[in-house]
N, C-alpha and C positions, 0 to 999 in steps of 0.2 A: 389391972394396970396396963396390961399389954393390948387391951382392946383398941384404944384410939391410935396408938402407934402402929398396930398391925393394920388397921383400916387405912391409915395414911399411906403406909408402905404399899398396900394393895392397890390404892388408887394411882400411886405413882407408876406401879408396874403396868396397870391397865392403860394409863395414858401413854407410857413409853411404847407399849405394844401397838396401840392405836396409831401413835405418831409414826412408828416404824412402818405399819401397814400403809399409812397415807403416803409416806415417802415412796414406798415401792409402787403404789398405784400411779403417783405422779411421774415416777421415773420410767414406767413401762412404755408410754408412747415415745419418750426420748430414746430409750434403748432400741426400739424398733427402727427409729430413724438412723441409728448408729450402726446398723448392720448386725444386730444380734441374730444368731441363728434362729430360723423360723419366722423372723419378722418379714412383713410384706412391704416392699418399697415400690413406689410408682415409677414407671418408665414411660417417658413421653414418646408417642409414636414418631418414628423416624429418627430418634436420637441415637440408635445403634449405628456404628460406622458401617458404611457400605463395603461389601466384599469386592474383590477384584472382578472385572468383567470376564465372562466366560470366553475362552479363545474360540475363534471361528474355525470350524473343522476344515482340515486340509482336503483339497479335491482328491477323489479316488484315483484319477489319472494325472500323471505329471510327465513332462517331456523328458526324453524324446518319445514321440508317439508314432505309431503306425495306424493310419485311418483307412478303412476299406469301405467303399460305397457300393451297395448292391442296388441296382435300379435299372430303369429302362431309358427312354429318350430324355426324360427330365434330368436324369443323372448326367447325360452327355451334353446337356445344354442346348437341345434343339429349340429353335425359336429366337436365338440371339446371334448377332453377327460374329461375336468372339466367344465361343463356348468355353475355351480354356480359361478365359478371364472372368466371364460374366455368368457362367452356369452356377447353379446353387451349390453344387458339390465343391468346386474350387474356391468359391467365396467362403463357404463354411470351413474348408480346410485351412485357409489363410487366417481365419479367426481363432483357430485353436491355439493353445499354448505351443510355442515353437521351441525346438524344431519339430515339425510334424510331417511325416512322409505320407503322401496320398497315393492310394491304389484305387483308381476309379474303374469299377467293373461294370459300368452301365452299358447296356446294349439296347438300341431302339427297338421297340416292338416286343420286348421280352415279357413273358408271363411268369408267374411265380413257379409253376411246375418246371418250366424250362430252366429257370435259375438254379434249381436243385442239381441238375446235371451239369450245367455249363459254368455257373459262377461259384458254386460251393467249393470245388477243389482249389482254385487259385486263391479264394478268400482265406481258406485255412492255411494254405502254403505261405501266405504273407505274414502269418503270426501277428495279427493285429491286436491293438489295445482297445480300439473303438470301431464298431461297425454300425452303419446306418442302413436300414432296409426301407425302401419305398417302392413297393411292387404291388400295385392293386388296381390302378386305373385300367391297364390293358386287360386284366382279367374281367373287369366289369364290362368293358366295351366288347370283349370277345365272347360274352355270354357264359363264362365259367360259372358253374353252380356254386353257391356259397359253401355248401358242405365240402365240396372238393377243394375249394380254396383254403378253408380252415384246416383241412387235413394236410395240405401242402405246407401251410405256414407252421403248423405244429411240427412237421418233419424238419423244416428248415431251422427253426429255433432250437430244436432238440440237438441237431447235429452241430450247430454253431456253439451251443453251450458245452457239448461234450468234446468238441475238437479245438476250441480256441479259448484262451483266457482273455476274453474281451467283454466290454460292456456293449450291449446291443440296443439300439434305439430304432423303433419301428414307427413309421408314419402311416396314418389312415387316410380315408377319403376326405378331402377338404370340402368346405361349403362353396357356394357361388352366389352371385347376385341373382335377384328374382328374374331379371330379364335374360339371364344367360341360359343357354341350352347345353351347359356343361354335361359331359357324359352322354350327350345326345338325347336328354330327357327334359321335359318341362319341370318346373321347380317342385310341384307337388309330388310327382312320381320320384324325382331325384332325391328329395328329402326322405321319403319313406324307404327307398332302397338304401340310401346312405346310412340311415339309422340302424337298419338290420346288420349291414356289413360292419359298421364301426363297433357295434356292440360285440359282435363275434370276434373281431380283431382284438379289441381290448381284453376280452376274457382270455384269449389265447396268449397274448403277450404277458399278461400277469401270471399265467400258469407257469411260464418259463422264467420268471423273475427278470424279464427284460423291461425296457423303458418305453412306454407309449408316448409318442409325440402326437397329441390330439390336434391335428391340423384343422379339424372341423371347427373347433372353438378358438384355437390360438392363432391360426394364420388368417389375417383379416382380409382375405381375398374377396369375400362377399361385399365388403364395404369399398373395395377398390377394383372396379372392373378393369382398370388399366393394368392390373397385374397379370391379366391373361391376354395373350396375343391375338392377332387376327384370325388364327385358325380355331379359336374358341377352346383350345385344349392346353397348349404349352404356355408357360409363363413368359413374360417379358423380362428384360434385365432388372427392372424394378421389382417385379414379382419374384425373381430368383433371389435377389438380395433379401427381400422380406422373408422368403421361405428359409433361407440359411439362418437368418436372425432368429426365427421361430425355433428351429432345432437347437441353436446355440443357447438361447435364453433358458429353455427347459433343462438342458444339461448343466448349466451353471446353477440354476435354482436347486437342483438335486445334488450339487457338489460332486458331479462326475468329472467336470473339467474346470 
């Protein structure tokens, strides 16, 4: 007598279990959409809120500044009527964050080895924040051997690094137009010589953690013959302004000033 009732009861239990399982299966996708732990939810690309922009790094040097220029006739502005105004060193100094004190130690005709004895002591005495060094053209014109020049540059940068808390920027040999006899050489010979010297200058500057101002590629004097004056060597006022802008642009790019 219990057989039919038991069977009916068993069928109801099986149906209830199946129904319960069906409900769970149907609810599973819904639960995933409702943030159930372990559920996967789709995130549209770009839907996340953008973070705040990264702040621009502050320059390494801030005013007041003391700027020392080590150079030869170019530093003194030979070739223009008003060197104190139109030479590249004063133009560059006026473009620095102000106030900036200029100590211009340029001496016409100076070579790098002479600068070690003549310019180094007053340069260190000035306690500069920034030093520019452009002393190479007279060495080339004077027939100084490249190995000797590199040894002198190594000594200069080492003593500047140990004796002054300053950023040092070093210029190399610039390019020139094809028709120019800059450095007293035709273009083919000049480019070959310039490549050797500039490679050595760059390696030495990097070894002392100084800043190379690659005038060969960055100063567009080769495209502007008017940047060099009638003597074929010294810049014009426009050339000096462009030279100063070349130094300044690199120092700004590297967040030095």
